[in-house]
C-alpha beads as a LAMMPS data file, in Angstrom:
LAMMPS data file: protein, C-alpha beads

165 atoms
164 bonds

1 atom types
1 bond types

-500.0 500.0 xlo xhi
-500.0 500.0 ylo yhi
-500.0 500.0 zlo zhi

Masses

1 110.0

Atoms # bond

1 1 1 -430.228 172.861 91.102
2 1 1 -431.873 169.452 91.341
3 1 1 -432.078 166.904 88.517
4 1 1 -435.647 167.826 87.564
5 1 1 -434.733 171.495 87.128
6 1 1 -431.568 170.548 85.229
7 1 1 -433.566 168.398 82.824
8 1 1 -436.129 171.183 82.356
9 1 1 -433.272 173.594 81.654
10 1 1 -431.783 171.367 78.957
11 1 1 -435.218 170.598 77.535
12 1 1 -435.841 174.335 77.141
13 1 1 -432.405 174.850 75.555
14 1 1 -432.971 171.976 73.122
15 1 1 -436.432 173.218 72.143
16 1 1 -435.932 176.997 72.087
17 1 1 -432.248 177.953 72.019
18 1 1 -429.932 175.364 70.550
19 1 1 -430.028 173.905 67.121
20 1 1 -430.402 170.304 68.205
21 1 1 -428.924 167.324 66.453
22 1 1 -429.941 163.677 66.589
23 1 1 -427.005 163.098 68.921
24 1 1 -428.296 165.855 71.257
25 1 1 -431.746 164.248 71.334
26 1 1 -430.239 160.775 71.917
27 1 1 -428.061 162.139 74.750
28 1 1 -431.035 163.897 76.354
29 1 1 -433.159 160.747 76.093
30 1 1 -430.331 158.725 77.665
31 1 1 -430.330 161.149 80.611
32 1 1 -434.109 160.758 80.968
33 1 1 -433.784 156.950 80.814
34 1 1 -431.046 157.030 83.454
35 1 1 -433.138 159.257 85.739
36 1 1 -436.061 156.844 85.401
37 1 1 -433.770 153.878 86.155
38 1 1 -432.394 155.572 89.287
39 1 1 -435.890 156.460 90.485
40 1 1 -437.275 152.959 89.954
41 1 1 -434.217 151.443 91.710
42 1 1 -434.738 153.818 94.642
43 1 1 -438.392 152.778 94.793
44 1 1 -437.514 149.069 94.842
45 1 1 -434.833 149.541 97.486
46 1 1 -437.081 151.672 99.676
47 1 1 -440.424 149.981 99.187
48 1 1 -441.440 150.174 102.859
49 1 1 -440.645 153.896 102.936
50 1 1 -442.550 154.385 99.660
51 1 1 -445.603 152.590 101.051
52 1 1 -445.563 154.760 104.170
53 1 1 -445.194 157.910 102.038
54 1 1 -448.196 156.947 99.911
55 1 1 -450.249 156.069 102.991
56 1 1 -449.308 159.405 104.611
57 1 1 -450.482 161.213 101.450
58 1 1 -453.798 159.356 101.606
59 1 1 -454.275 160.033 105.328
60 1 1 -453.482 163.743 104.950
61 1 1 -455.884 164.042 102.034
62 1 1 -458.685 162.278 103.888
63 1 1 -458.265 163.794 107.349
64 1 1 -457.025 167.294 106.586
65 1 1 -458.586 167.820 103.144
66 1 1 -455.192 168.942 101.858
67 1 1 -454.388 169.077 98.182
68 1 1 -451.408 167.122 96.855
69 1 1 -448.964 170.018 97.158
70 1 1 -449.831 170.663 100.809
71 1 1 -449.573 166.931 101.594
72 1 1 -446.043 166.919 100.172
73 1 1 -445.150 170.016 102.231
74 1 1 -446.413 168.356 105.420
75 1 1 -444.434 165.179 104.677
76 1 1 -441.322 167.287 104.018
77 1 1 -441.879 169.134 107.318
78 1 1 -442.029 165.773 109.098
79 1 1 -438.866 164.546 107.374
80 1 1 -437.072 167.771 108.355
81 1 1 -437.598 166.956 112.036
82 1 1 -435.057 164.845 113.856
83 1 1 -436.017 161.309 114.783
84 1 1 -435.653 162.311 118.416
85 1 1 -438.194 165.146 117.970
86 1 1 -440.670 162.708 116.470
87 1 1 -440.077 160.186 119.260
88 1 1 -440.879 162.898 121.832
89 1 1 -444.095 163.722 119.940
90 1 1 -444.974 160.013 119.940
91 1 1 -444.247 159.859 123.668
92 1 1 -446.693 162.713 124.240
93 1 1 -449.363 160.918 122.160
94 1 1 -449.159 157.600 124.054
95 1 1 -451.739 158.587 126.722
96 1 1 -454.212 159.551 123.987
97 1 1 -453.493 156.264 122.164
98 1 1 -454.227 154.362 125.385
99 1 1 -457.372 156.422 125.908
100 1 1 -458.587 155.687 122.361
101 1 1 -457.716 151.986 122.671
102 1 1 -459.682 151.768 125.907
103 1 1 -462.661 153.518 124.318
104 1 1 -462.576 151.174 121.328
105 1 1 -462.343 148.067 123.483
106 1 1 -465.120 149.070 125.906
107 1 1 -467.683 150.415 123.439
108 1 1 -466.636 149.832 119.826
109 1 1 -468.039 152.056 117.116
110 1 1 -468.397 151.150 113.459
111 1 1 -466.691 153.199 110.775
112 1 1 -470.080 154.296 109.489
113 1 1 -471.227 155.409 112.950
114 1 1 -468.002 157.337 113.570
115 1 1 -469.395 160.018 111.228
116 1 1 -472.767 160.134 113.013
117 1 1 -472.354 162.907 115.565
118 1 1 -475.394 161.803 117.555
119 1 1 -474.014 158.270 117.997
120 1 1 -470.520 159.580 118.746
121 1 1 -471.852 161.890 121.476
122 1 1 -473.968 159.112 122.991
123 1 1 -470.972 156.767 122.995
124 1 1 -468.740 159.407 124.590
125 1 1 -471.289 160.070 127.311
126 1 1 -471.690 156.351 128.058
127 1 1 -467.914 155.879 128.157
128 1 1 -467.431 158.814 130.516
129 1 1 -470.134 157.549 132.859
130 1 1 -469.072 153.891 132.937
131 1 1 -465.289 154.089 132.605
132 1 1 -464.228 157.436 134.059
133 1 1 -461.530 155.982 136.323
134 1 1 -459.996 153.758 133.628
135 1 1 -460.014 156.588 131.091
136 1 1 -458.383 158.961 133.577
137 1 1 -455.668 156.396 134.353
138 1 1 -455.010 155.879 130.648
139 1 1 -454.308 159.602 130.315
140 1 1 -452.179 159.824 133.473
141 1 1 -449.645 157.033 133.043
142 1 1 -446.543 158.267 131.286
143 1 1 -444.101 156.156 129.291
144 1 1 -440.355 156.797 129.519
145 1 1 -438.346 158.058 126.566
146 1 1 -436.171 154.956 126.754
147 1 1 -439.189 152.672 126.372
148 1 1 -440.449 154.638 123.373
149 1 1 -436.996 154.579 121.745
150 1 1 -436.728 150.801 122.292
151 1 1 -440.236 150.350 120.900
152 1 1 -439.434 152.386 117.776
153 1 1 -436.150 150.504 117.294
154 1 1 -437.894 147.139 117.566
155 1 1 -440.648 148.125 115.140
156 1 1 -438.226 149.518 112.558
157 1 1 -436.124 146.358 112.845
158 1 1 -439.273 144.269 112.396
159 1 1 -440.179 146.164 109.234
160 1 1 -436.642 145.931 107.814
161 1 1 -436.557 142.162 108.376
162 1 1 -440.007 141.797 106.863
163 1 1 -439.068 143.758 103.749
164 1 1 -435.716 141.959 103.371
165 1 1 -437.437 138.564 103.069

Bonds

1 1 1 2
2 1 2 3
3 1 3 4
4 1 4 5
5 1 5 6
6 1 6 7
7 1 7 8
8 1 8 9
9 1 9 10
10 1 10 11
11 1 11 12
12 1 12 13
13 1 13 14
14 1 14 15
15 1 15 16
16 1 16 17
17 1 17 18
18 1 18 19
19 1 19 20
20 1 20 21
21 1 21 22
22 1 22 23
23 1 23 24
24 1 24 25
25 1 25 26
26 1 26 27
27 1 27 28
28 1 28 29
29 1 29 30
30 1 30 31
31 1 31 32
32 1 32 33
33 1 33 34
34 1 34 35
35 1 35 36
36 1 36 37
37 1 37 38
38 1 38 39
39 1 39 40
40 1 40 41
41 1 41 42
42 1 42 43
43 1 43 44
44 1 44 45
45 1 45 46
46 1 46 47
47 1 47 48
48 1 48 49
49 1 49 50
50 1 50 51
51 1 51 52
52 1 52 53
53 1 53 54
54 1 54 55
55 1 55 56
56 1 56 57
57 1 57 58
58 1 58 59
59 1 59 60
60 1 60 61
61 1 61 62
62 1 62 63
63 1 63 64
64 1 64 65
65 1 65 66
66 1 66 67
67 1 67 68
68 1 68 69
69 1 69 70
70 1 70 71
71 1 71 72
72 1 72 73
73 1 73 74
74 1 74 75
75 1 75 76
76 1 76 77
77 1 77 78
78 1 78 79
79 1 79 80
80 1 80 81
81 1 81 82
82 1 82 83
83 1 83 84
84 1 84 85
85 1 85 86
86 1 86 87
87 1 87 88
88 1 88 89
89 1 89 90
90 1 90 91
91 1 91 92
92 1 92 93
93 1 93 94
94 1 94 95
95 1 95 96
96 1 96 97
97 1 97 98
98 1 98 99
99 1 99 100
100 1 100 101
101 1 101 102
102 1 102 103
103 1 103 104
104 1 104 105
105 1 105 106
106 1 106 107
107 1 107 108
108 1 108 109
109 1 109 110
110 1 110 111
111 1 111 112
112 1 112 113
113 1 113 114
114 1 114 115
115 1 115 116
116 1 116 117
117 1 117 118
118 1 118 119
119 1 119 120
120 1 120 121
121 1 121 122
122 1 122 123
123 1 123 124
124 1 124 125
125 1 125 126
126 1 126 127
127 1 127 128
128 1 128 129
129 1 129 130
130 1 130 131
131 1 131 132
132 1 132 133
133 1 133 134
134 1 134 135
135 1 135 136
136 1 136 137
137 1 137 138
138 1 138 139
139 1 139 140
140 1 140 141
141 1 141 142
142 1 142 143
143 1 143 144
144 1 144 145
145 1 145 146
146 1 146 147
147 1 147 148
148 1 148 149
149 1 149 150
150 1 150 151
151 1 151 152
152 1 152 153
153 1 153 154
154 1 154 155
155 1 155 156
156 1 156 157
157 1 157 158
158 1 158 159
159 1 159 160
160 1 160 161
161 1 161 162
162 1 162 163
163 1 163 164
164 1 164 165
């Protein structure tokens, strides 16, 4: 049983089962205050993680049209994976990241136009015609696991140092 369920259990008992006293109510309120204190301390101590969690919720809502509950499930699924599993997924995404970066640098598209299917198709066609070789190379070159691990380590260290200041 987690703390939220435990509190709900005692709240039910206090409201429906037990004959509560002022001391019972004071004790229950002290537990609620302590839970709030622990949660706010955790938030302060993990601000970078909290920001990334919130941003992930926003991204999932915008890109996948998930409701809040599904967003939380997806985040939990991610957190259930090992860091190594996620690094391998990142490694597999690097060619696509390079491809997208090349597309953006060669023929940028505005945020507004990115929703205009006609402009997106025209841009894609122009990119394919003008930059076929570069785009193909971006997809072909593979990055080693060691390089990805070092990159992740350096970025996490950068964030930790930034937050610690």
